[in-house]
PDB file with SEQRES, HELIX, SHEET and CRYST1 records, atoms N, CA, C and O in Angstrom:
SEQRES   1 A   80  UNK UNK UNK UNK UNK UNK UNK UNK UNK UNK UNK UNK UNK          
SEQRES   2 A   80  UNK UNK UNK UNK UNK UNK UNK UNK UNK UNK UNK UNK UNK          
SEQRES   3 A   80  UNK UNK UNK UNK UNK UNK UNK UNK UNK UNK UNK UNK UNK          
SEQRES   4 A   80  UNK UNK UNK UNK UNK UNK UNK UNK UNK UNK UNK UNK UNK          
SEQRES   5 A   80  UNK UNK UNK UNK UNK UNK UNK UNK UNK UNK UNK UNK UNK          
SEQRES   6 A   80  UNK UNK UNK UNK UNK UNK UNK UNK UNK UNK UNK UNK UNK          
SEQRES   7 A   80  UNK UNK                                                      
HELIX    1 AA1 UNK A    6  UNK A   15  1                                  10    
HELIX    2 AA2 UNK A   22  UNK A   30  1                                   9    
HELIX    3 AA3 UNK A   54  UNK A   56  5                                   3    
CRYST1    1.000    1.000    1.000  90.00  90.00  90.00 P 1           1          
ATOM      1  N   UNK A   1     176.682 168.690 165.069  1.00  0.00           N  
ATOM      2  CA  UNK A   1     177.444 168.114 163.987  1.00  0.00           C  
ATOM      3  C   UNK A   1     176.518 167.861 162.804  1.00  0.00           C  
ATOM      4  O   UNK A   1     175.349 167.512 162.971  1.00  0.00           O  
ATOM      5  N   UNK A   2     177.056 168.041 161.627  1.00  0.00           N  
ATOM      6  CA  UNK A   2     176.290 167.930 160.405  1.00  0.00           C  
ATOM      7  C   UNK A   2     176.040 166.490 160.006  1.00  0.00           C  
ATOM      8  O   UNK A   2     176.959 165.675 160.073  1.00  0.00           O  
ATOM      9  N   UNK A   3     174.855 166.155 159.600  1.00  0.00           N  
ATOM     10  CA  UNK A   3     174.533 164.784 159.137  1.00  0.00           C  
ATOM     11  C   UNK A   3     175.030 164.642 157.706  1.00  0.00           C  
ATOM     12  O   UNK A   3     174.762 165.514 156.879  1.00  0.00           O  
ATOM     13  N   UNK A   4     175.723 163.603 157.403  1.00  0.00           N  
ATOM     14  CA  UNK A   4     176.280 163.332 156.068  1.00  0.00           C  
ATOM     15  C   UNK A   4     175.448 162.283 155.366  1.00  0.00           C  
ATOM     16  O   UNK A   4     174.848 161.427 156.016  1.00  0.00           O  
ATOM     17  N   UNK A   5     175.406 162.341 154.030  1.00  0.00           N  
ATOM     18  CA  UNK A   5     174.632 161.404 153.246  1.00  0.00           C  
ATOM     19  C   UNK A   5     175.327 160.026 153.233  1.00  0.00           C  
ATOM     20  O   UNK A   5     176.496 159.897 153.594  1.00  0.00           O  
ATOM     21  N   UNK A   6     174.576 159.018 152.810  1.00  0.00           N  
ATOM     22  CA  UNK A   6     175.137 157.664 152.708  1.00  0.00           C  
ATOM     23  C   UNK A   6     176.255 157.613 151.706  1.00  0.00           C  
ATOM     24  O   UNK A   6     177.266 156.950 151.935  1.00  0.00           O  
ATOM     25  N   UNK A   7     176.090 158.309 150.584  1.00  0.00           N  
ATOM     26  CA  UNK A   7     177.126 158.307 149.555  1.00  0.00           C  
ATOM     27  C   UNK A   7     178.388 158.963 150.056  1.00  0.00           C  
ATOM     28  O   UNK A   7     179.480 158.469 149.778  1.00  0.00           O  
ATOM     29  N   UNK A   8     178.279 160.060 150.787  1.00  0.00           N  
ATOM     30  CA  UNK A   8     179.448 160.759 151.358  1.00  0.00           C  
ATOM     31  C   UNK A   8     180.185 159.878 152.334  1.00  0.00           C  
ATOM     32  O   UNK A   8     181.412 159.783 152.297  1.00  0.00           O  
ATOM     33  N   UNK A   9     179.431 159.228 153.215  1.00  0.00           N  
ATOM     34  CA  UNK A   9     180.061 158.357 154.213  1.00  0.00           C  
ATOM     35  C   UNK A   9     180.787 157.198 153.584  1.00  0.00           C  
ATOM     36  O   UNK A   9     181.888 156.837 154.001  1.00  0.00           O  
ATOM     37  N   UNK A  10     180.143 156.591 152.540  1.00  0.00           N  
ATOM     38  CA  UNK A  10     180.755 155.450 151.863  1.00  0.00           C  
ATOM     39  C   UNK A  10     182.073 155.856 151.161  1.00  0.00           C  
ATOM     40  O   UNK A  10     183.085 155.163 151.261  1.00  0.00           O  
ATOM     41  N   UNK A  11     182.024 156.987 150.458  1.00  0.00           N  
ATOM     42  CA  UNK A  11     183.225 157.411 149.737  1.00  0.00           C  
ATOM     43  C   UNK A  11     184.320 157.914 150.640  1.00  0.00           C  
ATOM     44  O   UNK A  11     185.498 157.770 150.313  1.00  0.00           O  
ATOM     45  N   UNK A  12     183.963 158.508 151.786  1.00  0.00           N  
ATOM     46  CA  UNK A  12     184.998 158.961 152.736  1.00  0.00           C  
ATOM     47  C   UNK A  12     185.671 157.787 153.419  1.00  0.00           C  
ATOM     48  O   UNK A  12     186.834 157.891 153.811  1.00  0.00           O  
ATOM     49  N   UNK A  13     184.948 156.637 153.575  1.00  0.00           N  
ATOM     50  CA  UNK A  13     185.596 155.469 154.147  1.00  0.00           C  
ATOM     51  C   UNK A  13     186.600 154.895 153.166  1.00  0.00           C  
ATOM     52  O   UNK A  13     187.621 154.350 153.585  1.00  0.00           O  
ATOM     53  N   UNK A  14     186.331 155.006 151.832  1.00  0.00           N  
ATOM     54  CA  UNK A  14     187.230 154.490 150.841  1.00  0.00           C  
ATOM     55  C   UNK A  14     188.522 155.293 150.728  1.00  0.00           C  
ATOM     56  O   UNK A  14     189.579 154.746 150.412  1.00  0.00           O  
ATOM     57  N   UNK A  15     188.426 156.601 150.991  1.00  0.00           N  
ATOM     58  CA  UNK A  15     189.616 157.458 150.818  1.00  0.00           C  
ATOM     59  C   UNK A  15     190.617 157.259 151.906  1.00  0.00           C  
ATOM     60  O   UNK A  15     191.807 157.145 151.613  1.00  0.00           O  
ATOM     61  N   UNK A  16     190.212 157.212 153.137  1.00  0.00           N  
ATOM     62  CA  UNK A  16     191.140 157.095 154.272  1.00  0.00           C  
ATOM     63  C   UNK A  16     191.856 158.398 154.521  1.00  0.00           C  
ATOM     64  O   UNK A  16     191.515 159.435 153.952  1.00  0.00           O  
ATOM     65  N   UNK A  17     192.869 158.331 155.391  1.00  0.00           N  
ATOM     66  CA  UNK A  17     193.643 159.539 155.748  1.00  0.00           C  
ATOM     67  C   UNK A  17     195.038 159.565 155.177  1.00  0.00           C  
ATOM     68  O   UNK A  17     195.804 160.479 155.481  1.00  0.00           O  
ATOM     69  N   UNK A  18     195.401 158.577 154.344  1.00  0.00           N  
ATOM     70  CA  UNK A  18     196.778 158.528 153.840  1.00  0.00           C  
ATOM     71  C   UNK A  18     196.994 159.643 152.786  1.00  0.00           C  
ATOM     72  O   UNK A  18     196.051 160.088 152.132  1.00  0.00           O  
ATOM     73  N   UNK A  19     198.225 160.062 152.649  1.00  0.00           N  
ATOM     74  CA  UNK A  19     198.596 161.055 151.703  1.00  0.00           C  
ATOM     75  C   UNK A  19     198.802 160.415 150.341  1.00  0.00           C  
ATOM     76  O   UNK A  19     199.432 159.364 150.228  1.00  0.00           O  
ATOM     77  N   UNK A  20     198.256 161.068 149.288  1.00  0.00           N  
ATOM     78  CA  UNK A  20     198.350 160.517 147.934  1.00  0.00           C  
ATOM     79  C   UNK A  20     199.134 161.410 147.025  1.00  0.00           C  
ATOM     80  O   UNK A  20     199.218 162.617 147.250  1.00  0.00           O  
ATOM     81  N   UNK A  21     199.724 160.819 145.975  1.00  0.00           N  
ATOM     82  CA  UNK A  21     200.375 161.691 144.962  1.00  0.00           C  
ATOM     83  C   UNK A  21     199.246 162.369 144.162  1.00  0.00           C  
ATOM     84  O   UNK A  21     198.091 161.946 144.223  1.00  0.00           O  
ATOM     85  N   UNK A  22     199.583 163.376 143.446  1.00  0.00           N  
ATOM     86  CA  UNK A  22     198.585 164.119 142.659  1.00  0.00           C  
ATOM     87  C   UNK A  22     197.870 163.254 141.655  1.00  0.00           C  
ATOM     88  O   UNK A  22     196.651 163.351 141.518  1.00  0.00           O  
ATOM     89  N   UNK A  23     198.593 162.413 140.953  1.00  0.00           N  
ATOM     90  CA  UNK A  23     197.996 161.523 139.949  1.00  0.00           C  
ATOM     91  C   UNK A  23     197.058 160.529 140.611  1.00  0.00           C  
ATOM     92  O   UNK A  23     195.972 160.270 140.093  1.00  0.00           O  
ATOM     93  N   UNK A  24     197.456 159.964 141.753  1.00  0.00           N  
ATOM     94  CA  UNK A  24     196.617 159.013 142.445  1.00  0.00           C  
ATOM     95  C   UNK A  24     195.394 159.664 143.015  1.00  0.00           C  
ATOM     96  O   UNK A  24     194.320 159.063 143.015  1.00  0.00           O  
ATOM     97  N   UNK A  25     195.523 160.896 143.508  1.00  0.00           N  
ATOM     98  CA  UNK A  25     194.344 161.643 144.041  1.00  0.00           C  
ATOM     99  C   UNK A  25     193.342 161.946 142.952  1.00  0.00           C  
ATOM    100  O   UNK A  25     192.139 161.813 143.177  1.00  0.00           O  
ATOM    101  N   UNK A  26     193.797 162.348 141.778  1.00  0.00           N  
ATOM    102  CA  UNK A  26     192.886 162.633 140.680  1.00  0.00           C  
ATOM    103  C   UNK A  26     192.192 161.353 140.245  1.00  0.00           C  
ATOM    104  O   UNK A  26     190.992 161.355 139.971  1.00  0.00           O  
ATOM    105  N   UNK A  27     192.917 160.297 140.183  1.00  0.00           N  
ATOM    106  CA  UNK A  27     192.320 158.986 139.826  1.00  0.00           C  
ATOM    107  C   UNK A  27     191.225 158.573 140.824  1.00  0.00           C  
ATOM    108  O   UNK A  27     190.169 158.072 140.438  1.00  0.00           O  
ATOM    109  N   UNK A  28     191.504 158.794 142.102  1.00  0.00           N  
ATOM    110  CA  UNK A  28     190.556 158.454 143.162  1.00  0.00           C  
ATOM    111  C   UNK A  28     189.301 159.288 143.067  1.00  0.00           C  
ATOM    112  O   UNK A  28     188.197 158.777 143.256  1.00  0.00           O  
ATOM    113  N   UNK A  29     189.461 160.603 142.769  1.00  0.00           N  
ATOM    114  CA  UNK A  29     188.307 161.486 142.651  1.00  0.00           C  
ATOM    115  C   UNK A  29     187.446 161.089 141.455  1.00  0.00           C  
ATOM    116  O   UNK A  29     186.218 161.111 141.543  1.00  0.00           O  
ATOM    117  N   UNK A  30     188.067 160.735 140.363  1.00  0.00           N  
ATOM    118  CA  UNK A  30     187.330 160.349 139.163  1.00  0.00           C  
ATOM    119  C   UNK A  30     186.575 159.019 139.336  1.00  0.00           C  
ATOM    120  O   UNK A  30     185.620 158.747 138.609  1.00  0.00           O  
ATOM    121  N   UNK A  31     187.010 158.193 140.303  1.00  0.00           N  
ATOM    122  CA  UNK A  31     186.344 156.946 140.533  1.00  0.00           C  
ATOM    123  C   UNK A  31     185.048 157.083 141.325  1.00  0.00           C  
ATOM    124  O   UNK A  31     184.273 156.129 141.388  1.00  0.00           O  
ATOM    125  N   UNK A  32     184.794 158.231 141.924  1.00  0.00           N  
ATOM    126  CA  UNK A  32     183.565 158.478 142.674  1.00  0.00           C  
ATOM    127  C   UNK A  32     182.378 158.549 141.730  1.00  0.00           C  
ATOM    128  O   UNK A  32     182.541 158.844 140.546  1.00  0.00           O  
ATOM    129  N   UNK A  33     181.179 158.279 142.248  1.00  0.00           N  
ATOM    130  CA  UNK A  33     179.966 158.401 141.458  1.00  0.00           C  
ATOM    131  C   UNK A  33     179.740 159.838 141.061  1.00  0.00           C  
ATOM    132  O   UNK A  33     180.157 160.748 141.777  1.00  0.00           O  
ATOM    133  N   UNK A  34     179.087 160.066 139.930  1.00  0.00           N  
ATOM    134  CA  UNK A  34     178.772 161.429 139.511  1.00  0.00           C  
ATOM    135  C   UNK A  34     177.533 161.872 140.274  1.00  0.00           C  
ATOM    136  O   UNK A  34     176.724 161.066 140.734  1.00  0.00           O  
ATOM    137  N   UNK A  35     177.422 163.212 140.389  1.00  0.00           N  
ATOM    138  CA  UNK A  35     176.284 163.802 141.089  1.00  0.00           C  
ATOM    139  C   UNK A  35     175.631 164.859 140.181  1.00  0.00           C  
ATOM    140  O   UNK A  35     176.116 165.152 139.089  1.00  0.00           O  
ATOM    141  N   UNK A  36     174.533 165.408 140.665  1.00  0.00           N  
ATOM    142  CA  UNK A  36     173.708 166.324 139.851  1.00  0.00           C  
ATOM    143  C   UNK A  36     174.202 167.782 139.908  1.00  0.00           C  
ATOM    144  O   UNK A  36     173.645 168.639 139.221  1.00  0.00           O  
ATOM    145  N   UNK A  37     175.223 168.074 140.702  1.00  0.00           N  
ATOM    146  CA  UNK A  37     175.717 169.435 140.866  1.00  0.00           C  
ATOM    147  C   UNK A  37     177.208 169.496 140.596  1.00  0.00           C  
ATOM    148  O   UNK A  37     177.872 168.464 140.497  1.00  0.00           O  
ATOM    149  N   UNK A  38     177.740 170.723 140.477  1.00  0.00           N  
ATOM    150  CA  UNK A  38     179.157 170.891 140.221  1.00  0.00           C  
ATOM    151  C   UNK A  38     179.899 170.612 141.547  1.00  0.00           C  
ATOM    152  O   UNK A  38     179.620 171.239 142.568  1.00  0.00           O  
ATOM    153  N   UNK A  39     180.847 169.658 141.506  1.00  0.00           N  
ATOM    154  CA  UNK A  39     181.600 169.321 142.676  1.00  0.00           C  
ATOM    155  C   UNK A  39     182.839 170.202 142.755  1.00  0.00           C  
ATOM    156  O   UNK A  39     183.314 170.715 141.742  1.00  0.00           O  
ATOM    157  N   UNK A  40     183.361 170.374 143.973  1.00  0.00           N  
ATOM    158  CA  UNK A  40     184.579 171.124 144.164  1.00  0.00           C  
ATOM    159  C   UNK A  40     185.601 170.236 144.843  1.00  0.00           C  
ATOM    160  O   UNK A  40     185.243 169.294 145.550  1.00  0.00           O  
ATOM    161  N   UNK A  41     186.862 170.530 144.632  1.00  0.00           N  
ATOM    162  CA  UNK A  41     187.942 169.779 145.233  1.00  0.00           C  
ATOM    163  C   UNK A  41     188.875 170.799 145.889  1.00  0.00           C  
ATOM    164  O   UNK A  41     189.227 171.808 145.276  1.00  0.00           O  
ATOM    165  N   UNK A  42     189.272 170.535 147.127  1.00  0.00           N  
ATOM    166  CA  UNK A  42     190.206 171.440 147.820  1.00  0.00           C  
ATOM    167  C   UNK A  42     191.583 170.786 147.855  1.00  0.00           C  
ATOM    168  O   UNK A  42     191.723 169.614 148.206  1.00  0.00           O  
ATOM    169  N   UNK A  43     192.591 171.561 147.486  1.00  0.00           N  
ATOM    170  CA  UNK A  43     193.927 171.070 147.437  1.00  0.00           C  
ATOM    171  C   UNK A  43     194.788 171.867 148.451  1.00  0.00           C  
ATOM    172  O   UNK A  43     194.829 173.097 148.407  1.00  0.00           O  
ATOM    173  N   UNK A  44     195.469 171.146 149.357  1.00  0.00           N  
ATOM    174  CA  UNK A  44     196.303 171.788 150.383  1.00  0.00           C  
ATOM    175  C   UNK A  44     197.758 171.355 150.113  1.00  0.00           C  
ATOM    176  O   UNK A  44     198.048 170.166 149.987  1.00  0.00           O  
ATOM    177  N   UNK A  45     198.659 172.337 150.028  1.00  0.00           N  
ATOM    178  CA  UNK A  45     200.050 172.035 149.828  1.00  0.00           C  
ATOM    179  C   UNK A  45     200.905 172.805 150.834  1.00  0.00           C  
ATOM    180  O   UNK A  45     200.636 173.971 151.124  1.00  0.00           O  
ATOM    181  N   UNK A  46     201.903 172.164 151.347  1.00  0.00           N  
ATOM    182  CA  UNK A  46     202.889 172.819 152.242  1.00  0.00           C  
ATOM    183  C   UNK A  46     204.095 173.125 151.413  1.00  0.00           C  
ATOM    184  O   UNK A  46     204.790 172.208 150.976  1.00  0.00           O  
ATOM    185  N   UNK A  47     204.376 174.422 151.173  1.00  0.00           N  
ATOM    186  CA  UNK A  47     205.458 174.812 150.318  1.00  0.00           C  
ATOM    187  C   UNK A  47     206.777 175.016 151.088  1.00  0.00           C  
ATOM    188  O   UNK A  47     207.851 175.057 150.487  1.00  0.00           O  
ATOM    189  N   UNK A  48     206.686 175.142 152.408  1.00  0.00           N  
ATOM    190  CA  UNK A  48     207.908 175.298 153.183  1.00  0.00           C  
ATOM    191  C   UNK A  48     208.664 176.595 152.944  1.00  0.00           C  
ATOM    192  O   UNK A  48     209.894 176.614 152.896  1.00  0.00           O  
ATOM    193  N   UNK A  49     207.906 177.684 152.794  1.00  0.00           N  
ATOM    194  CA  UNK A  49     208.539 179.003 152.545  1.00  0.00           C  
ATOM    195  C   UNK A  49     208.243 179.907 153.698  1.00  0.00           C  
ATOM    196  O   UNK A  49     207.330 179.650 154.482  1.00  0.00           O  
ATOM    197  N   UNK A  50     208.999 180.953 153.810  1.00  0.00           N  
ATOM    198  CA  UNK A  50     208.780 181.984 154.840  1.00  0.00           C  
ATOM    199  C   UNK A  50     208.120 183.189 154.156  1.00  0.00           C  
ATOM    200  O   UNK A  50     208.779 183.888 153.388  1.00  0.00           O  
ATOM    201  N   UNK A  51     206.810 183.447 154.425  1.00  0.00           N  
ATOM    202  CA  UNK A  51     206.133 184.526 153.719  1.00  0.00           C  
ATOM    203  C   UNK A  51     206.648 185.922 154.105  1.00  0.00           C  
ATOM    204  O   UNK A  51     206.322 186.896 153.425  1.00  0.00           O  
ATOM    205  N   UNK A  52     207.418 186.039 155.144  1.00  0.00           N  
ATOM    206  CA  UNK A  52     207.947 187.303 155.515  1.00  0.00           C  
ATOM    207  C   UNK A  52     209.135 187.747 154.636  1.00  0.00           C  
ATOM    208  O   UNK A  52     209.486 188.926 154.586  1.00  0.00           O  
ATOM    209  N   UNK A  53     209.727 186.782 153.962  1.00  0.00           N  
ATOM    210  CA  UNK A  53     210.844 187.068 153.070  1.00  0.00           C  
ATOM    211  C   UNK A  53     210.309 187.510 151.710  1.00  0.00           C  
ATOM    212  O   UNK A  53     209.445 186.835 151.150  1.00  0.00           O  
ATOM    213  N   UNK A  54     210.791 188.612 151.171  1.00  0.00           N  
ATOM    214  CA  UNK A  54     210.259 189.162 149.919  1.00  0.00           C  
ATOM    215  C   UNK A  54     210.535 188.227 148.736  1.00  0.00           C  
ATOM    216  O   UNK A  54     209.729 188.154 147.808  1.00  0.00           O  
ATOM    217  N   UNK A  55     211.656 187.520 148.762  1.00  0.00           N  
ATOM    218  CA  UNK A  55     212.022 186.650 147.634  1.00  0.00           C  
ATOM    219  C   UNK A  55     211.303 185.326 147.678  1.00  0.00           C  
ATOM    220  O   UNK A  55     211.465 184.523 146.758  1.00  0.00           O  
ATOM    221  N   UNK A  56     210.520 185.058 148.696  1.00  0.00           N  
ATOM    222  CA  UNK A  56     209.830 183.777 148.811  1.00  0.00           C  
ATOM    223  C   UNK A  56     208.296 183.886 148.725  1.00  0.00           C  
ATOM    224  O   UNK A  56     207.585 182.978 149.156  1.00  0.00           O  
ATOM    225  N   UNK A  57     207.803 184.976 148.179  1.00  0.00           N  
ATOM    226  CA  UNK A  57     206.358 185.152 148.014  1.00  0.00           C  
ATOM    227  C   UNK A  57     205.842 184.259 146.929  1.00  0.00           C  
ATOM    228  O   UNK A  57     206.530 184.011 145.939  1.00  0.00           O  
ATOM    229  N   UNK A  58     204.625 183.768 147.103  1.00  0.00           N  
ATOM    230  CA  UNK A  58     203.996 182.952 146.073  1.00  0.00           C  
ATOM    231  C   UNK A  58     202.897 183.767 145.422  1.00  0.00           C  
ATOM    232  O   UNK A  58     201.932 184.178 146.066  1.00  0.00           O  
ATOM    233  N   UNK A  59     203.067 183.988 144.142  1.00  0.00           N  
ATOM    234  CA  UNK A  59     202.051 184.762 143.372  1.00  0.00           C  
ATOM    235  C   UNK A  59     201.759 183.987 142.107  1.00  0.00           C  
ATOM    236  O   UNK A  59     202.581 183.235 141.583  1.00  0.00           O  
ATOM    237  N   UNK A  60     200.567 184.209 141.658  1.00  0.00           N  
ATOM    238  CA  UNK A  60     200.181 183.538 140.393  1.00  0.00           C  
ATOM    239  C   UNK A  60     198.811 183.955 139.988  1.00  0.00           C  
ATOM    240  O   UNK A  60     198.108 184.648 140.723  1.00  0.00           O  
ATOM    241  N   UNK A  61     198.430 183.528 138.808  1.00  0.00           N  
ATOM    242  CA  UNK A  61     197.100 183.872 138.359  1.00  0.00           C  
ATOM    243  C   UNK A  61     196.566 182.698 137.553  1.00  0.00           C  
ATOM    244  O   UNK A  61     197.345 181.921 137.000  1.00  0.00           O  
ATOM    245  N   UNK A  62     195.288 182.564 137.483  1.00  0.00           N  
ATOM    246  CA  UNK A  62     194.648 181.479 136.702  1.00  0.00           C  
ATOM    247  C   UNK A  62     193.594 182.106 135.839  1.00  0.00           C  
ATOM    248  O   UNK A  62     193.080 183.184 136.141  1.00  0.00           O  
ATOM    249  N   UNK A  63     193.277 181.433 134.772  1.00  0.00           N  
ATOM    250  CA  UNK A  63     192.147 181.931 133.953  1.00  0.00           C  
ATOM    251  C   UNK A  63     190.983 180.972 134.166  1.00  0.00           C  
ATOM    252  O   UNK A  63     191.121 179.761 133.996  1.00  0.00           O  
ATOM    253  N   UNK A  64     189.851 181.522 134.534  1.00  0.00           N  
ATOM    254  CA  UNK A  64     188.687 180.751 134.780  1.00  0.00           C  
ATOM    255  C   UNK A  64     188.068 180.279 133.456  1.00  0.00           C  
ATOM    256  O   UNK A  64     188.214 180.950 132.435  1.00  0.00           O  
ATOM    257  N   UNK A  65     187.384 179.135 133.467  1.00  0.00           N  
ATOM    258  CA  UNK A  65     186.857 178.621 132.209  1.00  0.00           C  
ATOM    259  C   UNK A  65     185.820 179.524 131.531  1.00  0.00           C  
ATOM    260  O   UNK A  65     185.698 179.512 130.306  1.00  0.00           O  
ATOM    261  N   UNK A  66     185.090 180.289 132.302  1.00  0.00           N  
ATOM    262  CA  UNK A  66     184.086 181.195 131.716  1.00  0.00           C  
ATOM    263  C   UNK A  66     184.381 182.619 132.046  1.00  0.00           C  
ATOM    264  O   UNK A  66     183.461 183.429 132.156  1.00  0.00           O  
ATOM    265  N   UNK A  67     185.660 182.962 132.213  1.00  0.00           N  
ATOM    266  CA  UNK A  67     186.005 184.341 132.494  1.00  0.00           C  
ATOM    267  C   UNK A  67     185.679 184.764 133.904  1.00  0.00           C  
ATOM    268  O   UNK A  67     185.652 183.911 134.791  1.00  0.00           O  
ATOM    269  N   UNK A  68     185.432 186.025 134.158  1.00  0.00           N  
ATOM    270  CA  UNK A  68     185.125 186.478 135.501  1.00  0.00           C  
ATOM    271  C   UNK A  68     183.648 186.746 135.700  1.00  0.00           C  
ATOM    272  O   UNK A  68     183.279 187.366 136.697  1.00  0.00           O  
ATOM    273  N   UNK A  69     182.808 186.318 134.817  1.00  0.00           N  
ATOM    274  CA  UNK A  69     181.394 186.492 134.989  1.00  0.00           C  
ATOM    275  C   UNK A  69     180.803 187.287 133.821  1.00  0.00           C  
ATOM    276  O   UNK A  69     180.882 186.876 132.663  1.00  0.00           O  
ATOM    277  N   UNK A  70     180.216 188.426 134.155  1.00  0.00           N  
ATOM    278  CA  UNK A  70     179.536 189.226 133.123  1.00  0.00           C  
ATOM    279  C   UNK A  70     180.545 189.794 132.137  1.00  0.00           C  
ATOM    280  O   UNK A  70     181.673 190.138 132.490  1.00  0.00           O  
ATOM    281  N   UNK A  71     180.104 189.879 130.904  1.00  0.00           N  
ATOM    282  CA  UNK A  71     180.951 190.514 129.886  1.00  0.00           C  
ATOM    283  C   UNK A  71     180.744 192.031 129.934  1.00  0.00           C  
ATOM    284  O   UNK A  71     179.613 192.515 129.899  1.00  0.00           O  
ATOM    285  N   UNK A  72     181.841 192.761 130.014  1.00  0.00           N  
ATOM    286  CA  UNK A  72     181.747 194.216 130.124  1.00  0.00           C  
ATOM    287  C   UNK A  72     182.154 194.898 128.832  1.00  0.00           C  
ATOM    288  O   UNK A  72     183.105 194.490 128.166  1.00  0.00           O  
ATOM    289  N   UNK A  73     181.391 195.978 128.480  1.00  0.00           N  
ATOM    290  CA  UNK A  73     181.689 196.695 127.279  1.00  0.00           C  
ATOM    291  C   UNK A  73     181.925 198.154 127.625  1.00  0.00           C  
ATOM    292  O   UNK A  73     181.300 198.695 128.537  1.00  0.00           O  
ATOM    293  N   UNK A  74     182.829 198.786 126.891  1.00  0.00           N  
ATOM    294  CA  UNK A  74     183.110 200.203 127.133  1.00  0.00           C  
ATOM    295  C   UNK A  74     182.822 200.936 125.842  1.00  0.00           C  
ATOM    296  O   UNK A  74     183.235 200.521 124.759  1.00  0.00           O  
ATOM    297  N   UNK A  75     182.069 202.087 125.990  1.00  0.00           N  
ATOM    298  CA  UNK A  75     181.786 202.939 124.826  1.00  0.00           C  
ATOM    299  C   UNK A  75     182.332 204.321 125.124  1.00  0.00           C  
ATOM    300  O   UNK A  75     182.139 204.866 126.211  1.00  0.00           O  
ATOM    301  N   UNK A  76     183.024 204.880 124.130  1.00  0.00           N  
ATOM    302  CA  UNK A  76     183.589 206.223 124.310  1.00  0.00           C  
ATOM    303  C   UNK A  76     183.097 207.128 123.177  1.00  0.00           C  
ATOM    304  O   UNK A  76     183.200 206.776 122.002  1.00  0.00           O  
ATOM    305  N   UNK A  77     182.567 208.283 123.539  1.00  0.00           N  
ATOM    306  CA  UNK A  77     182.131 209.316 122.583  1.00  0.00           C  
ATOM    307  C   UNK A  77     183.150 210.418 122.631  1.00  0.00           C  
ATOM    308  O   UNK A  77     183.300 211.071 123.664  1.00  0.00           O  
ATOM    309  N   UNK A  78     183.879 210.654 121.510  1.00  0.00           N  
ATOM    310  CA  UNK A  78     184.903 211.642 121.477  1.00  0.00           C  
ATOM    311  C   UNK A  78     184.694 212.631 120.325  1.00  0.00           C  
ATOM    312  O   UNK A  78     184.236 212.258 119.244  1.00  0.00           O  
ATOM    313  N   UNK A  79     185.031 213.876 120.573  1.00  0.00           N  
ATOM    314  CA  UNK A  79     185.011 214.859 119.513  1.00  0.00           C  
ATOM    315  C   UNK A  79     186.325 214.818 118.743  1.00  0.00           C  
ATOM    316  O   UNK A  79     187.395 214.605 119.313  1.00  0.00           O  
ATOM    317  N   UNK A  80     186.217 215.027 117.440  1.00  0.00           N  
ATOM    318  CA  UNK A  80     187.459 215.024 116.610  1.00  0.00           C  
ATOM    319  C   UNK A  80     187.881 216.456 116.366  1.00  0.00           C  
ATOM    320  O   UNK A  80     188.887 216.697 115.700  1.00  0.00           O  
TER     321      UNK A  80                                                      
END                                                                             
């Protein structure tokens, strides 16, 4: 089993196992102490759909804050 830091153990005791609304969860996360690295948050939702049904598929896209990484350029040399 992995050893956890004192800060992690203290903050995990504060959160508990109860289910929170989205606004309350964001408020709780913002109340934690800041750290020296980029933190991540995992969000789990039960949508109650049947993925085998074509009309119930979940699709979407997001735009990342800094794009997809490297900037790509295309050069074309054409004869006229």
